[in-house]
C-alpha distance (Angstrom), angle and dihedral (degrees) to the residues before:
residue distance angle dihedral
M1 . . .
Q2 3.78 . .
N3 3.76 122.3 .
P4 3.86 109.2 -102.3
W5 3.81 90.4 -144.3
I6 3.80 89.0 70.4
Y7 3.80 88.3 73.3
V8 3.79 91.7 50.1
G9 3.81 91.1 50.3
L10 3.80 91.2 46.9
F11 3.81 90.6 49.2
V12 3.83 91.1 51.2
L13 3.81 92.3 48.5
V14 3.80 93.4 48.8
G15 3.80 89.9 43.6
M16 3.80 90.2 55.8
F17 3.82 95.5 40.1
I18 3.81 98.5 54.1
P19 3.85 97.9 57.2
I20 3.81 92.5 41.2
A21 3.81 90.6 49.4
A22 3.82 91.7 48.0
I23 3.81 92.3 51.2
A24 3.82 92.2 45.8
I25 3.81 93.0 49.2
A26 3.80 91.2 48.4
A27 3.81 90.5 49.6
F28 3.81 92.5 52.0
L29 3.80 100.1 39.0
G30 3.82 100.9 33.0
P31 3.81 120.1 103.8
K32 3.79 115.5 -97.9
K33 3.80 109.0 -164.6
P34 3.81 106.9 127.6
N35 3.78 119.5 -178.9
A36 3.80 136.8 165.6
I37 3.80 94.6 -88.1
K38 3.79 94.1 50.2
Q39 3.81 92.2 47.0
S40 3.82 94.8 49.7
T41 3.78 121.0 103.6
Y42 3.80 112.5 -102.5
E43 3.76 126.3 -174.8
C44 3.79 127.5 171.2
G45 3.80 94.4 -28.9
I46 3.79 92.9 -63.2
E47 3.77 122.8 116.0
T48 3.78 110.7 -120.2
V49 3.76 118.8 -116.2
G50 3.77 118.0 -150.7
D51 3.76 127.1 -13.7
S52 3.79 115.6 -11.4
W53 3.81 92.5 -155.3
I54 3.78 103.2 82.7
Q55 3.76 128.9 155.5
F56 3.79 115.9 -107.5
K57 3.76 124.3 -154.7
A58 3.80 113.3 -104.2
Q59 3.81 86.9 -139.0
Y60 3.81 90.6 81.4
Y61 3.80 92.5 54.1
I62 3.80 92.6 46.6
F63 3.80 90.2 49.5
A64 3.80 89.7 51.4
L65 3.81 92.4 47.8
V66 3.80 92.7 49.5
F67 3.80 89.4 49.5
L68 3.80 90.8 48.8
V69 3.80 93.0 50.2
F70 3.79 93.3 51.5
D71 3.79 92.2 41.4
V72 3.81 92.5 53.4
E73 3.79 91.7 45.9
T74 3.79 90.1 60.7
V75 3.79 86.9 64.0
F76 3.80 87.8 61.3
L77 3.79 93.5 44.4
F78 3.80 97.7 49.5
P79 3.84 98.2 69.5
W80 3.80 89.5 43.1
A81 3.81 91.3 53.0
V82 3.80 93.8 45.5
S83 3.81 93.8 53.2
L84 3.80 96.2 35.5
N85 3.81 94.6 119.8
K86 3.83 91.6 52.9
L87 3.81 97.6 48.1
P88 3.79 124.6 98.9
L89 3.78 118.2 -112.4
F90 3.81 91.9 -103.3
A91 3.82 91.4 58.9
V92 3.80 90.7 48.8
F93 3.81 90.4 53.8
E94 3.81 90.6 47.6
G95 3.80 89.5 53.6
I96 3.79 91.2 48.8
I97 3.82 90.3 50.7
F98 3.82 89.1 49.7
I99 3.81 90.8 51.9
L100 3.81 90.4 48.3
I101 3.81 90.9 52.3
L102 3.81 89.2 50.9
L103 3.79 89.9 48.1
A104 3.81 90.6 50.8
G105 3.81 89.5 51.9
L106 3.79 90.8 49.6
V107 3.81 92.0 49.8
Y108 3.81 90.2 48.2
A109 3.82 92.0 50.8
W110 3.79 90.1 46.7
K111 3.82 93.7 49.7
K112 3.82 91.2 48.4
G113 3.81 89.6 53.9
M114 3.80 93.3 -118.0
L115 3.79 92.4 135.5
E116 3.81 95.1 57.3
W117 3.78 110.6 108.8
V118 3.78 103.1 -153.3
């Protein structure tokens, strides 16, 4: 009988080969005619004024990450809430503990001022 890990190794090799091959083919076959217009910074149809490399506040990224965490967690809570009346008591307590952990994370983010949009 064959080793089942051969399929995993083959999957990893093919999974690494396909993106590398796609990038290499695009690099060789893609058009290479840079000019001043193509190299200029363009954003939303408005010509940029000044330097386009400005420093952004990390607060915006943290706000987005906190939103993403709580948004993804609702995906885990929805099936639990839908089948709440069919779950054993242990599963209900696990869901309550999960909600309390999320609530603790929300309180922590709130106390740290991560939810202030300034």
